[in-house]
TORPA-4810 file (N, C-alpha, C, O; in nm, 3 decimals):
<nodes>
NODE_1_-0.791_-0.203_-0.630_-0.789_-0.179_-0.777_-0.896_-0.090_-0.814_-0.892_0.009_-0.887_M
NODE_2_-1.031_-0.163_-0.727_-1.172_-0.131_-0.767_-1.183_0.010_-0.695_-1.256_0.101_-0.733_A
NODE_3_-1.095_0.015_-0.579_-1.120_0.133_-0.488_-1.054_0.254_-0.582_-1.092_0.368_-0.609_T
NODE_4_-0.986_0.207_-0.605_-0.848_0.330_-0.720_-0.943_0.388_-0.796_-0.978_0.506_-0.788_L
NODE_5_-0.996_0.287_-0.889_-1.092_0.350_-1.030_-1.197_0.453_-0.952_-1.210_0.571_-0.986_G
NODE_6_-1.271_0.393_-0.844_-1.354_0.485_-0.740_-1.300_0.642_-0.726_-1.355_0.747_-0.758_R
NODE_7_-1.149_0.615_-0.654_-1.116_0.742_-0.571_-1.051_0.801_-0.708_-1.152_0.837_-0.768_L
NODE_8_-0.974_0.822_-0.767_-0.882_0.840_-0.893_-0.921_0.947_-0.952_-0.848_1.044_-0.970_V
NODE_9_-1.117_0.933_-1.012_-1.159_1.062_-1.073_-1.197_1.143_-0.984_-1.213_1.259_-1.023_P
NODE_10_-1.225_1.113_-0.836_-1.262_1.219_-0.749_-1.174_1.314_-0.707_-1.218_1.411_-0.646_Q
NODE_11_-1.037_1.300_-0.734_-0.891_1.400_-0.703_-0.856_1.483_-0.820_-0.764_1.563_-0.834_L
NODE_12_-0.954_1.444_-0.904_-0.920_1.565_-1.029_-0.965_1.703_-0.986_-1.072_1.739_-0.937_R
NODE_13_-0.832_1.784_-1.023_-0.870_1.925_-0.946_-0.818_1.962_-0.768_-0.817_2.064_-0.699_G
NODE_14_-0.787_1.853_-0.751_-0.743_1.896_-0.602_-0.607_1.920_-0.556_-0.511_1.852_-0.592_Q
NODE_15_-0.602_2.001_-0.489_-0.473_2.050_-0.425_-0.466_1.963_-0.303_-0.554_1.928_-0.226_E
NODE_16_-0.298_1.929_-0.308_-0.256_1.868_-0.173_-0.127_1.940_-0.115_-0.043_1.980_-0.195_F
NODE_17_-0.107_1.958_0.017_-0.002_1.998_0.046_0.148_1.885_0.028_0.158_1.793_-0.053_T
NODE_18_0.225_1.918_0.107_0.343_1.841_0.045_0.328_1.712_0.180_0.323_1.590_0.164_D
NODE_19_0.326_1.756_0.255_0.210_1.675_0.385_0.165_1.559_0.329_0.219_1.450_0.348_D
NODE_20_0.037_1.583_0.236_-0.039_1.492_0.230_0.040_1.415_0.100_0.063_1.294_0.114_E
NODE_21_0.070_1.461_0.013_0.124_1.388_-0.062_0.221_1.300_0.018_0.194_1.180_0.015_R
NODE_22_0.310_1.330_0.078_0.400_1.225_0.146_0.321_1.137_0.240_0.374_1.031_0.273_E
NODE_23_0.238_1.157_0.274_0.129_1.053_0.337_0.114_0.939_0.225_0.163_0.826_0.224_T
NODE_24_0.062_0.980_0.165_-0.010_0.926_0.050_0.148_0.842_-0.026_0.155_0.722_-0.053_V
NODE_25_0.214_0.903_-0.038_0.360_0.843_-0.084_0.398_0.670_0.005_0.412_0.552_-0.031_R
NODE_26_0.402_0.746_0.127_0.436_0.637_0.245_0.318_0.532_0.246_0.356_0.416_0.230_R
NODE_27_0.201_0.549_0.259_0.123_0.435_0.220_0.129_0.396_0.087_0.130_0.273_0.074_Q
NODE_28_0.131_0.449_0.000_0.189_0.385_-0.117_0.288_0.237_-0.110_0.284_0.128_-0.168_I
NODE_29_0.387_0.308_0.006_0.534_0.187_0.027_0.444_0.080_0.073_0.437_-0.033_0.023_G
NODE_30_0.373_0.129_0.180_0.302_-0.011_0.251_0.219_-0.088_0.181_0.194_-0.202_0.220_R
NODE_31_0.160_-0.033_0.058_0.127_-0.113_-0.040_0.179_-0.198_-0.132_0.144_-0.313_-0.158_V
NODE_32_0.262_-0.135_-0.175_0.367_-0.216_-0.231_0.486_-0.303_-0.166_0.587_-0.344_-0.223_R
NODE_33_0.446_-0.320_-0.022_0.586_-0.343_-0.018_0.471_-0.513_0.044_0.513_-0.628_0.027_A
NODE_34_0.333_-0.479_0.111_0.267_-0.593_0.121_0.193_-0.687_-0.017_0.127_-0.790_-0.001_A
NODE_35_0.224_-0.622_-0.149_0.222_-0.698_-0.304_0.316_-0.765_-0.265_0.286_-0.880_-0.234_A
NODE_36_0.458_-0.726_-0.251_0.566_-0.764_-0.288_0.572_-0.945_-0.183_0.618_-1.053_-0.221_D
NODE_37_0.519_-0.917_-0.079_0.496_-1.025_0.035_0.423_-1.140_-0.017_0.438_-1.262_-0.008_W
NODE_38_0.322_-1.049_-0.086_0.184_-1.149_-0.155_0.244_-1.271_-0.263_0.215_-1.391_-0.259_L
NODE_39_0.338_-1.200_-0.362_0.432_-1.241_-0.453_0.516_-1.362_-0.422_0.517_-1.476_-0.469_E
NODE_40_0.589_-1.298_-0.324_0.664_-1.403_-0.284_0.598_-1.543_-0.206_0.638_-1.660_-0.210_G
NODE_41_0.518_-1.503_-0.158_0.415_-1.648_-0.047_0.384_-1.728_-0.187_0.438_-1.836_-0.209_A
NODE_42_0.288_-1.662_-0.287_0.246_-1.742_-0.420_0.376_-1.795_-0.444_0.370_-1.915_-0.415_L
NODE_43_0.520_-1.757_-0.494_0.590_-1.820_-0.546_0.620_-1.922_-0.443_0.591_-2.035_-0.482_D
NODE_44_0.670_-1.917_-0.318_0.749_-2.017_-0.225_0.627_-2.105_-0.172_0.657_-2.224_-0.156_N
NODE_45_0.481_-2.066_-0.138_0.410_-2.144_-0.155_0.394_-2.143_0.059_0.333_-2.225_0.127_G
NODE_46_0.491_-1.994_0.116_0.475_-1.984_0.237_0.384_-1.913_0.260_0.408_-1.812_0.193_E
NODE_47_0.246_-1.889_0.338_0.162_-1.787_0.363_0.173_-1.743_0.522_0.080_-1.681_0.574_F
NODE_48_0.232_-1.761_0.559_0.237_-1.731_0.720_0.279_-1.587_0.710_0.354_-1.547_0.621_T
NODE_49_0.224_-1.503_0.815_0.303_-1.366_0.829_0.415_-1.379_0.896_0.421_-1.445_1.000_L
NODE_50_0.549_-1.298_0.826_0.700_-1.284_0.876_0.675_-1.199_0.955_0.565_-1.149_0.980_D
NODE_51_0.810_-1.168_1.017_0.772_-1.057_1.121_0.833_-0.890_1.104_0.877_-0.813_1.189_E
NODE_52_0.814_-0.874_0.946_0.845_-0.757_0.875_0.727_-0.726_0.843_0.707_-0.605_0.854_Q
NODE_53_0.623_-0.796_0.800_0.518_-0.782_0.706_0.410_-0.730_0.838_0.335_-0.637_0.809_L
NODE_54_0.402_-0.787_0.981_0.317_-0.730_1.042_0.309_-0.616_1.068_0.198_-0.564_1.055_V
NODE_55_0.410_-0.541_1.111_0.415_-0.411_1.175_0.377_-0.293_1.039_0.349_-0.174_1.043_P
NODE_56_0.390_-0.380_0.936_0.360_-0.266_0.783_0.233_-0.291_0.778_0.180_-0.205_0.708_L
NODE_57_0.139_-0.384_0.825_-0.017_-0.419_0.812_-0.045_-0.286_0.930_-0.098_-0.177_0.908_L
NODE_58_0.004_-0.333_1.043_-0.044_-0.277_1.135_-0.036_-0.124_1.176_-0.067_-0.063_1.278_Q
NODE_59_0.034_-0.077_1.017_0.076_0.077_1.043_0.161_0.128_1.091_0.161_0.251_1.097_G
NODE_60_0.266_0.054_1.144_0.407_0.058_1.260_0.516_0.109_1.140_0.634_0.128_1.168_E
</nodes>
C-alpha cells in the first residue's frame, strides 16, 4: 500500500500500450492471489506455502 501511495501520483499523464496494461493486470492478479492465500492462511492457521502459491510468487 505504501508503494502504491508513492507510485500512483507518478502515473498521472502517462500513456500505456495495450501490452503494458496487460502486464500490469497480470501482476495485479498475482497480488490478489497472494492476498487471498494470506487471508485463507489467517483463517485456518496454515502458513505453509502450497503448491499453487509457490509458482505464483516466483512469477511463473
